[in-house]
N, C-alpha and C positions, 0 to 999 in steps of 0.2 A: 504494499499500500504506499503511495506516495504522499508525504506530508508536503506542507507548503514552505516551511522555513526551518532551518537549522543553524544553530551557532556552533562554530568549531574554534576552540581555543588552540592557537598555534604557538604561543610564546615559547614553549619548550622544543619547538620543532623547526627552528629557523636557522640552523647551522648544519654543515655537511654531516656531522655525526648523527643528527637526528631527523634529517629531512625525509627519510623513508617513512617514519611514523606519522609525519604530517601528511605525506602523499596518500597513505592509507586511510587516514581520517577524512581527508577531503574527498576521496573517491567514494567513501561509504556515505558521506553526507549527500553527495551528488546523486548517488544511487537511489536514495529514498526521499529526496526532496527537490522542489523546483527552485528554491533560493537558498543560498548559503551565505552566511555572515562570518567573516573571519575576525576573531577576537585576538588582539595582540597587546602584549603589555609593553608600554614605552621603555621599560627598563630591561627588556628581553635582549639576550645576546643574538646578534644577526650577522650572517655572512652572505656572500653572494649566492650560495646554494639556497638560502631561505628566500631570497628575492626571486631566484629563478622558479622555486616551488609556487610561489604565489602567481607569477606571471604565467606559468604553465596552467595553473588552475583557471586564470582569466581566459586562456585560449580554449580550454576544455569546456568551460561554461559557454562560451560563444558558440562553439561547434555544436553542442548538444542542447542549445536553447534554454540554458539555465541561467539563473541570476547569481551574480557574486558581487559582494560588497565588503567593505571593512567596517567594522563597528565604530571605529573612530579614525580620524586622519593619521597618516604615518607620522611618527615623531621619535625623538631620541636616536638610538642607534640605527634603527631601520631607515630613518630619514637621511641620516649621514651616508649609509650604504647606497641608497637610491640616487643621491647626488653624485657620489664618487663613481658609481657605474655609469652615469650619464643618462639614467632613465628619467630623472627630474632635472630640469624643468619639463622636458618632453612636450607631447601633444596636449591638447585641451582634454582629450579622452583619458590620457594617462594621469593628468592632474586631477580630473574628476574622480578617477578610481583611488589613487594613492592619497590625495589630499582632501577627498570628499568635498571638493569644490562643487557648490550647487546642490549638494545631496541633502535630504532631510534625514537627520540622524535621530 
Protein backbone atom coordinates (compact mmCIF):
# COMPACT_ATOMS: atom_id res chain seq x y z
CA UNK A 1 0.00 0.00 0.00
CA UNK A 2 1.37 3.40 -0.97
CA UNK A 3 1.40 6.15 1.66
CA UNK A 4 1.53 9.77 0.67
CA UNK A 5 4.46 11.07 2.73
CA UNK A 6 7.52 9.72 4.52
CA UNK A 7 10.19 11.54 6.54
CA UNK A 8 13.67 10.03 6.24
CA UNK A 9 16.35 11.14 8.70
CA UNK A 10 19.71 11.01 6.91
CA UNK A 11 22.02 12.87 9.28
CA UNK A 12 23.98 9.71 10.06
CA UNK A 13 24.19 8.63 6.41
CA UNK A 14 25.92 11.52 4.68
CA UNK A 15 29.49 10.22 4.56
CA UNK A 16 31.12 7.58 2.38
CA UNK A 17 31.20 5.17 5.32
CA UNK A 18 27.42 5.27 5.81
CA UNK A 19 25.94 6.28 2.47
CA UNK A 20 24.64 2.78 1.67
CA UNK A 21 22.38 2.83 4.72
CA UNK A 22 20.99 6.15 3.49
CA UNK A 23 20.46 4.73 0.01
CA UNK A 24 18.49 1.79 1.42
CA UNK A 25 16.38 4.08 3.61
CA UNK A 26 15.53 6.33 0.67
CA UNK A 27 14.67 3.44 -1.65
CA UNK A 28 12.39 1.94 1.01
CA UNK A 29 10.67 5.30 1.48
CA UNK A 30 10.19 5.79 -2.27
CA UNK A 31 8.85 2.25 -2.59
CA UNK A 32 5.92 2.93 -0.28
CA UNK A 33 5.39 6.70 -0.57
CA UNK A 34 4.64 9.28 -3.22
CA UNK A 35 6.57 12.02 -1.40
CA UNK A 36 9.73 11.83 0.67
CA UNK A 37 11.10 14.51 2.96
CA UNK A 38 14.76 14.28 3.94
CA UNK A 39 15.57 15.41 7.46
CA UNK A 40 19.14 16.63 7.99
CA UNK A 41 20.84 17.80 11.16
CA UNK A 42 22.83 21.02 10.55
CA UNK A 43 25.60 19.57 12.75
CA UNK A 44 25.83 16.34 10.72
CA UNK A 45 29.13 15.25 9.23
CA UNK A 46 28.84 15.46 5.44
CA UNK A 47 31.15 14.62 2.55
CA UNK A 48 30.74 14.50 -1.21
CA UNK A 49 29.25 11.00 -1.04
CA UNK A 50 26.38 12.33 1.06
CA UNK A 51 25.69 15.08 -1.45
CA UNK A 52 25.80 12.51 -4.27
CA UNK A 53 23.29 10.36 -2.39
CA UNK A 54 20.79 13.21 -2.18
CA UNK A 55 21.41 14.29 -5.79
CA UNK A 56 20.84 10.68 -6.91
CA UNK A 57 17.61 10.61 -4.91
CA UNK A 58 16.51 13.77 -6.74
CA UNK A 59 17.08 12.07 -10.09
CA UNK A 60 15.34 8.89 -8.93
CA UNK A 61 12.33 10.87 -7.71
CA UNK A 62 12.06 12.72 -11.01
CA UNK A 63 12.28 9.58 -13.11
CA UNK A 64 9.69 7.75 -11.00
CA UNK A 65 7.25 10.64 -10.58
CA UNK A 66 7.89 10.98 -6.85
CA UNK A 67 8.27 14.10 -4.76
CA UNK A 68 11.47 14.82 -2.82
CA UNK A 69 12.14 17.78 -0.56
CA UNK A 70 14.33 18.75 2.35
CA UNK A 71 12.68 19.39 5.71
CA UNK A 72 14.83 22.52 6.09
CA UNK A 73 17.31 24.45 3.95
CA UNK A 74 20.87 23.14 3.72
CA UNK A 75 23.08 24.67 6.36
CA UNK A 76 26.25 23.97 8.31
CA UNK A 77 28.69 21.45 6.84
CA UNK A 78 26.22 20.41 4.13
CA UNK A 79 26.04 23.96 2.81
CA UNK A 80 29.84 24.20 2.86
CA UNK A 81 30.19 20.97 0.83
CA UNK A 82 27.54 22.09 -1.67
CA UNK A 83 29.42 25.33 -2.24
CA UNK A 84 32.83 23.63 -2.41
CA UNK A 85 31.53 21.14 -5.01
CA UNK A 86 30.06 23.93 -7.13
CA UNK A 87 26.50 22.68 -6.77
CA UNK A 88 25.56 25.99 -5.20
CA UNK A 89 24.83 28.64 -6.22
CA UNK A 90 23.62 26.53 -9.19
CA UNK A 91 20.37 26.86 -11.11
CA UNK A 92 17.08 28.14 -9.76
CA UNK A 93 15.87 24.53 -9.49
CA UNK A 94 18.96 23.57 -7.53
CA UNK A 95 18.55 26.52 -5.15
CA UNK A 96 14.86 25.72 -4.72
CA UNK A 97 15.72 22.18 -3.64
CA UNK A 98 18.81 22.73 -1.47
CA UNK A 99 17.92 26.11 -0.01
CA UNK A 100 14.12 25.63 -0.01
CA UNK A 101 13.77 28.94 -1.85
CA UNK A 102 10.11 29.61 -2.50
CA UNK A 103 9.09 26.43 -0.66
CA UNK A 104 6.41 26.28 2.03
CA UNK A 105 8.04 24.51 4.96
